[in-house]
C-alpha positions in Angstrom: -32.3 13.0 -7.7 -30.8 13.9 -4.4 -28.3 10.5 -5.9 -27.7 11.1 -8.7 -26.1 15.0 -8.0 -24.1 13.1 -5.6 -22.6 10.9 -8.1 -21.7 14.3 -11.0 -20.1 15.9 -7.5 -17.6 12.6 -7.2 -16.8 12.7 -11.0 -15.5 16.3 -9.4 -13.5 15.1 -6.8 -12.2 12.1 -7.7 -9.6 13.4 -10.8 -7.6 15.7 -8.5 -7.7 12.6 -5.6 -6.8 11.3 -8.1 -3.2 12.7 -9.0 -2.7 13.4 -5.7 -2.0 9.8 -5.4 0.1 9.9 -7.4 2.4 11.8 -5.7 4.3 13.6 -8.2 2.6 16.8 -8.2 4.3 20.1 -10.1 5.3 20.6 -6.0 6.9 18.0 -4.9 8.6 16.9 -8.5 10.5 20.3 -7.5 11.5 19.9 -3.5 15.1 19.2 -2.8 14.7 16.9 0.0 18.3 17.2 2.0 16.6 18.1 5.4 17.7 18.7 8.3 15.9 16.7 11.3 13.9 19.3 13.0 11.2 21.1 13.1 10.5 23.3 10.7 8.7 26.8 10.3 6.0 27.6 7.4 8.6 29.7 6.5 11.0 27.3 5.7 9.0 26.2 3.8 7.6 28.2 1.3 11.3 28.3 0.9 12.0 25.5 0.3 9.4 24.5 -2.4 10.6 28.0 -3.9 14.4 27.0 -4.4 14.3 23.6 -4.3 15.8 21.6 -7.8 13.7 20.1 -10.3 13.1 16.6 -9.5 16.0 15.4 -12.8 18.6 16.7 -11.1 17.9 15.6 -7.7 21.3 14.1 -5.4 19.5 10.8 -4.7 20.2 11.6 -0.7 21.1 9.9 2.4 20.8 5.9 2.3 17.5 5.8 4.8 15.3 7.6 2.7 12.0 5.4 2.7 9.2 5.3 5.0 12.0 4.9 7.3 13.3 8.3 7.3 13.7 10.0 10.2 13.3 13.3 8.8 8.6 12.1 8.3 9.2 13.2 11.6 9.3 16.5 12.3 6.9 17.0 8.9 4.4 14.9 10.1 4.3 17.0 13.1 4.1 19.4 10.9 1.6 18.6 8.9 -1.1 18.1 12.0 0.0 21.5 12.3 -0.6 23.2 8.5 -3.0 26.7 8.8 -3.7 26.3 5.8 -4.5 23.7 2.6 -1.8 25.2 0.9 1.0 25.0 3.9 -0.4 21.0 4.3 0.5 20.4 0.4 3.7 22.0 0.2 4.5 19.7 3.8 2.5 16.2 1.7 5.4 17.9 -1.4 8.3 17.7 1.0 7.3 14.1 2.2 5.9 13.0 -0.9 9.8 13.3 -2.2 10.8 11.0 1.0 8.1 8.3 0.4 9.9 8.4 -3.5 14.0 7.3 -3.0 14.6 3.9 -1.8 18.4 4.9 -1.6 19.3 3.2 -4.9 19.8 5.2 -7.7 18.7 1.9 -10.7 15.6 1.4 -8.5 14.3 5.6 -7.8 15.4 5.5 -11.7 12.2 2.7 -12.1 10.0 4.8 -10.0 10.3 7.8 -11.5 10.3 6.3 -15.1 6.9 4.4 -14.0 5.7 7.3 -12.8 7.1 8.9 -16.8 4.8 5.9 -18.3 1.3 5.8 -15.4 0.7 9.7 -16.8 1.9 9.4 -20.1 -1.6 7.4 -19.5 1.4 3.9 -21.1 0.1 1.4 -18.2 2.0 -1.7 -19.0 6.2 0.1 -18.9 4.6 1.6 -15.7 2.9 -2.0 -14.3 6.9 -3.7 -15.6 9.0 -0.9 -14.0 6.9 -1.0 -10.5 6.1 -4.8 -10.0 9.9 -5.1 -11.3 10.6 -1.8 -7.9 7.8 -4.6 -5.3 9.8 -7.7 -6.9 14.2 -5.3 -6.3 12.7 -3.9 -3.4 9.0 -5.4 -1.3 9.4 -3.2 2.3 9.8 0.2 0.3 5.9 1.5 0.7 5.9 3.6 -2.5 7.0 1.4 -4.5 3.6 -0.6 -3.4 0.7 2.9 -2.9 2.6 3.7 -6.7 1.6 -0.3 -7.8 -1.5 0.8 -6.6 -2.2 3.9 -7.9 -1.9 2.2 -11.6 -3.8 -0.6 -10.3 -6.6 1.5 -9.6 -6.7 4.0 -12.7 -6.6 0.7 -14.7 -10.1 0.0 -13.0 -8.6 -3.6 -11.5 -9.7 -2.6 -7.7 -8.8 -5.4 -5.8 -5.2 -5.2 -7.3 -5.2 -2.1 -5.4 -6.4 -3.1 -2.6 -4.4 -5.5 -2.1 -0.9 -3.3 -3.4 -2.8 -0.4 -0.3 -2.5 -3.3 2.7 0.9 -3.2 1.7 1.5 0.2 2.1 -0.2 0.2 4.8 1.8 -1.7 6.0 4.7 -0.4 6.0 4.1 2.9 5.8 0.4 3.7 8.0 1.1 7.4 8.1 0.8 7.1 3.7 -2.4 9.5 3.7 -2.8 8.7 -0.2 -2.9 5.2 0.0 -5.4 6.3 2.8 -7.2 8.3 0.4 -6.7 6.1 -2.4 -9.1 3.5 0.1 -11.5 5.6 -0.7 -11.9 6.5 -3.7 -11.7 2.6 -4.7 -14.9 1.8 -1.6 -16.3 5.0 -2.9 -16.7 2.8 -7.2 -17.7 -0.2 -4.8 -20.5 1.1 -3.4 -19.1 1.0 0.0 -20.2 4.9 2.0 -19.3 4.1 4.7 -15.9 2.3 4.0 -14.9 4.5 2.6 -16.2 8.0 5.2 -13.8 6.1 7.5 -10.6 5.8 4.8 -10.6 10.1 4.6 -11.1 10.6 8.2 -7.5 8.4 8.6 -6.6 11.3 6.2 -7.6 13.6 8.0 -6.8 12.5 11.7 -2.9 12.8 9.2 -3.3 16.2 7.2 -6.5 17.8 8.8 -5.9 20.2 6.4 -6.7 18.3 3.6 -9.2 20.2 1.7 -9.6 16.5 -1.0 -10.5 14.5 2.0 -12.3 16.8 4.2 -15.1 17.3 1.2 -14.7 14.1 -0.5 -15.7 13.2 3.2 -18.7 15.1 3.7 -20.1 14.2 0.2 -19.9 10.3 1.4 -22.3 11.7 4.8 -24.5 13.8 3.0 -24.5 10.2 0.6 -24.6 7.8 3.9 -27.7 10.7 5.0 -30.0 10.3 1.9 -29.8 6.7 1.8 -31.2 6.6 5.5 -34.0 8.7 4.8 
């Protein structure tokens, strides 16, 4: 009975977390990413989120934009110090916006169009766009992460795991890819591996509410199985 109850809770928690994997939340879609290289206060982050431009008219940004962008370091520092889940979500959104830039307009459009197709359940178009993106930009972590998310939604967990491995090799701090790793392990009944993945999210993003909730649920399920 406890197992059945836990499984119903997995379904509740996985829906918002699966949306989190895409990185195109309503907040992220409005973040202007031309940020100075400095420590950013929570007040500044709120102002950025409130005044940012729509994603469709964002500047392409500097050529360095992607997981190697030097603007990410102070953002990850701020993420570690976030005082609330809401503050963490704002910082996550800015990180996602930087991750989503290749520095090449044509490649950026592949990412955007593929993400829109995925959100509309047009998986064939999304797969075509993401596969072209990783072919043309194999060192761009977010291309692999988007395709990993797509494979997850399609139920192709082994292909998703392979793309998650590529994502994390390029960007070990990728909390979205680690979240996906946890969800896939849940689906494959590998609870300890799922817990390890969610705990890795929390080391990077301590205020991530979904990761914390899922980690606690996995702990309870592991405890029930040990009885």
